[in-house]
C-alpha positions in Angstrom: 0.0 0.0 0.0 2.9 2.4 0.8 4.4 1.8 -2.6 1.1 2.6 -4.4 0.6 5.7 -2.2 4.0 6.9 -3.2 3.3 6.5 -6.9 -0.1 8.2 -6.5 1.6 11.1 -4.7 4.2 11.4 -7.4 1.5 11.5 -10.1 -0.4 14.2 -8.2 2.7 16.2 -7.8 3.4 16.1 -11.5 -0.2 16.9 -12.4 -0.2 19.9 -10.2 3.1 20.9 -11.6 1.7 20.8 -15.1 -1.3 22.8 -14.0 1.1 25.5 -12.6 2.5 26.0 -16.1 -0.5 28.3 -16.8 0.2 30.5 -13.8 3.9 30.7 -14.8 3.1 31.7 -18.4 0.8 34.4 -17.0 3.5 36.2 -15.1 6.7 35.1 -17.0 6.4 38.1 -19.3 6.5 40.7 -16.5 9.0 39.3 -14.1 12.5 37.8 -14.3 12.4 34.0 -14.0 15.0 34.1 -11.2 12.7 36.4 -9.1 9.7 34.2 -10.0 11.6 31.2 -8.7 12.5 33.1 -5.5 8.9 33.9 -4.9 7.7 30.4 -5.7 10.1 28.7 -3.3 10.2 31.4 -0.8 6.4 31.2 -0.3 6.6 27.4 -0.4 9.2 27.5 2.4 7.1 29.9 4.5 4.2 27.4 4.3 6.3 24.3 5.0 8.3 25.7 7.9 5.4 26.0 10.5 4.0 22.7 9.4 7.4 21.1 9.9 7.8 22.7 13.3 4.4 21.5 14.5 4.5 18.0 12.9 5.3 15.2 15.3 6.9 12.0 14.1 9.5 13.7 11.9 12.9 14.9 12.9 15.2 17.5 11.3 18.1 16.2 9.2 20.9 15.0 11.5 24.1 17.2 11.5 25.9 14.8 9.3 23.1 15.1 6.7 23.0 18.9 6.6 25.8 19.3 3.9 24.1 16.8 1.7 20.6 18.4 2.2 22.1 21.9 1.5 23.8 20.6 -1.7 20.7 18.9 -2.9 18.7 22.0 -2.2 21.0 24.1 -4.3 20.9 21.5 -7.1 17.1 21.2 -7.2 15.7 24.5 -6.0 18.6 26.7 -7.2 20.3 25.3 -10.3 17.3 23.3 -11.7 14.9 26.3 -12.2 17.7 28.4 -13.7 18.5 25.7 -16.3 14.8 25.0 -16.9 14.0 28.7 -17.6 17.1 29.3 -19.6 16.2 26.3 -21.9 12.9 27.8 -22.8 14.6 30.9 -24.2 16.1 28.7 -26.9 13.6 26.0 -27.5 9.8 25.5 -27.7 7.7 24.4 -24.7 6.9 21.2 -26.5 10.5 20.3 -27.2 11.5 21.3 -23.6 8.8 19.1 -22.2 9.9 16.1 -24.3 13.5 16.7 -23.2 12.4 16.8 -19.5 10.5 13.5 -20.0 14.0 11.9 -20.3 14.1 12.2 -16.5 13.0 8.6 -15.8 15.8 7.2 -18.0 18.4 9.5 -16.4 17.1 8.7 -12.9 17.3 5.0 -13.7 20.8 5.4 -15.0 22.0 7.4 -12.0 20.3 5.0 -9.5 21.8 2.0 -11.3 25.3 3.5 -11.4 25.1 4.4 -7.7 23.7 0.9 -6.9 20.6 2.4 -5.3 18.1 0.7 -7.6 18.6 -2.2 -10.0 17.7 -2.1 -13.7 14.7 -4.2 -14.6 13.1 -5.0 -18.0 9.6 -4.0 -16.9 10.8 -0.6 -15.6 12.7 0.1 -18.8 9.7 -0.8 -21.0 7.4 1.3 -18.8 9.7 4.3 -19.0 10.0 4.1 -22.8 6.3 3.8 -23.3 5.6 6.8 -21.0 8.2 8.8 -22.9 6.6 7.8 -26.2 3.3 9.0 -24.8 4.7 12.4 -24.1 6.1 12.6 -27.6 2.7 11.6 -29.0 0.9 14.2 -26.9 3.3 16.9 -28.0 3.2 15.9 -31.6 1.9 19.1 -33.1 4.2 21.3 -31.0 7.3 19.4 -32.1 6.9 20.3 -35.8 8.5 23.7 -35.5 11.5 24.9 -33.7 13.8 27.9 -33.6 17.3 27.6 -35.2 19.1 27.2 -31.8 16.6 24.8 -30.3 19.3 22.3 -29.7 20.8 24.6 -27.0 17.5 24.7 -25.2 17.2 20.9 -25.5 20.6 20.4 -23.9 19.9 22.8 -21.1 16.6 21.0 -20.4 18.5 17.6 -20.3 21.0 19.2 -17.9 18.0 20.3 -15.7 16.6 16.8 -15.8 20.0 15.4 -14.8 19.9 17.8 -11.7 16.5 16.4 -10.9 17.7 12.8 -11.3 20.5 13.3 -8.9 18.2 15.0 -6.4 15.7 12.2 -6.6 18.3 9.5 -6.0 20.4 11.4 -3.5 17.6 12.7 -1.3 15.7 9.4 -0.8 17.9 8.1 2.1 17.8 11.5 3.8 14.0 11.7 3.5 13.6 8.3 5.0 15.9 9.2 7.9 14.2 12.5 8.8 10.9 12.9 6.9 9.5 14.5 3.7 8.2 17.7 5.3 11.4 18.6 7.3 13.8 17.6 4.5 11.8 19.6 1.8 11.7 22.6 4.1 15.5 22.6 4.6 16.3 22.0 0.9 13.8 24.5 -0.3 15.1 27.2 2.1 18.6 26.8 0.6 17.3 27.1 -3.0 15.1 30.1 -2.1 17.9 32.0 -0.4 20.2 31.4 -3.4 17.6 32.6 -6.0 16.6 35.6 -3.8 20.3 36.7 -3.6 20.7 36.4 -7.3 17.5 38.2 -8.0 18.2 41.0 -5.5 21.7 41.6 -6.9 20.3 41.8 -10.5 17.4 44.1 -9.6 14.9 41.5 -10.7 12.3 42.4 -8.1 11.7 45.9 -9.5 8.6 45.0 -11.6 6.6 43.9 -8.6 5.8 47.5 -7.7 3.4 47.6 -10.7 1.7 44.2 -9.9 -2.0 44.0 -9.7 -4.3 41.6 -7.9 -4.2 39.1 -10.7 -0.4 38.9 -10.8 -0.1 38.4 -7.0 -2.8 35.7 -7.1 -0.8 33.9 -9.8 2.4 34.1 -7.7 0.5 32.9 -4.6 -0.8 30.0 -6.6 2.7 29.1 -7.7 4.0 29.3 -4.1 1.2 27.3 -2.5 0.5 24.6 -5.2 3.6 24.9 -7.4 6.0 25.2 -4.5 4.9 23.8 -1.1 2.4 21.1 -2.2 4.1 19.9 -5.4 7.6 19.4 -3.8 6.3 18.0 -0.5 4.4 15.3 -2.5 7.5 14.6 -4.5 9.6 14.1 -1.3 6.7 12.1 0.2 6.8 9.8 -2.9 10.6 9.4 -2.7 10.2 8.1 0.8 7.8 5.4 -0.2 8.9 4.1 -3.6 12.0 3.9 -5.8 13.5 7.0 -7.6 12.7 5.7 -11.1 9.0 5.1 -10.2 8.8 8.7 -8.9 10.6 10.1 -11.9 8.4 8.4 -14.4 5.4 10.4 -13.1 7.0 13.5 -14.6 5.6 12.4 -17.9 2.1 13.3 -16.5 3.3 17.0 -16.4 3.1 18.1 -20.0 -0.1 16.1 -20.6 -1.7 17.7 -17.6 -0.7 21.1 -18.9 -2.3 20.3 -22.2 -5.5 19.2 -20.6 -5.6 22.3 -18.4 -5.0 24.4 -21.5 -7.9 22.7 -23.3 -10.2 23.3 -20.3 -9.3 26.8 -19.2 -7.8 28.4 -22.3 -10.1 26.8 -24.9 -7.1 25.2 -26.7 -8.1 22.4 -29.0 -8.2 18.9 -27.4 -6.7 16.7 -30.1 -6.7 12.9 -30.4 -2.9 12.8 -29.9 -3.2 14.4 -26.4 -5.7 11.8 -25.3 -3.7 8.9 -26.8 -0.5 10.3 -25.2 -2.2 10.4 -21.8 -3.3 6.7 -22.2 0.3 5.7 -23.2 1.7 7.6 -20.2 -0.6 5.9 -17.8 0.1 2.5 -19.4 3.9 3.1 -19.0 3.5 4.0 -15.3 1.4 0.9 -14.6 4.0 -1.3 -16.3 6.9 0.3 -14.4 5.0 0.0 -11.1 4.4 -3.7 -11.3 6.5 -6.0 -9.2 7.1 -3.2 -6.7 7.0 -5.2 -3.4 10.2 -7.3 -4.0 12.2 -4.3 -5.2 11.1 -2.2 -2.2 12.4 -4.9 0.1 15.8 -4.9 -1.6 15.9 -1.1 -1.7 15.0 -0.8 2.0 17.9 -3.2 2.8 20.3 -1.0 0.8 19.1 2.2 2.5 19.6 0.5 5.9 16.1 0.9 7.1 
């Protein structure tokens, strides 16, 4: 049951992340991406901190885990959003989403090289089917690309690699302390990093002209796209393997397309529905045989 709960939490995290794309697009044209990341993770940390302080049953990372927690926070909540936003300056959203869908393969490779999680045929097949589903869902958006799109694709792959190392490296720390406390610590480090960069660059200047709509969009990103999304991601990492968590990221672009069809009256094409079905099929295939692997993974984590 814990394994299935972790997979469900990862899928919900990715779906909410895809839905947050609309809010990001709404304010991206009026504020620097670094400042936007600082707001997103800063608000997320402010929500997670009191919850972590009041929650019983979780402990703060041990002193020996603080350097690793800080490093992972810089990697995921600092470097990842910078690479992610920079990639979209060179490539299209569809190509970027497809490059990010390589996360499960990268996570599986990192976990295998570090001997955290063994390769299996079913997981590999499931990951490939889910990635094919993303490509199918984004079919129309992949037909056109700017001349330097390859630069953006490489930046997005680098962002996915950061996320892969975070997913693999954070799992034992989450299991020793807890998803809430670990996420609060890691997010605080990333938020401070982005805030410092944005402050030095004068990126907060446009906020003086913000209206209610812009502040509501930022609040949505902080609450749902910051606190809830990344708590669910950490919660999932504490209950299932890194690859099974990572494969849920293929839900993200499909969810964004569905939200666009619902709220923005964008056309709902057959390939989006077919892509969603393929993504779900891939996740189901990769999630089978979970119990035996979780036992082996728990033994390797020493829990």
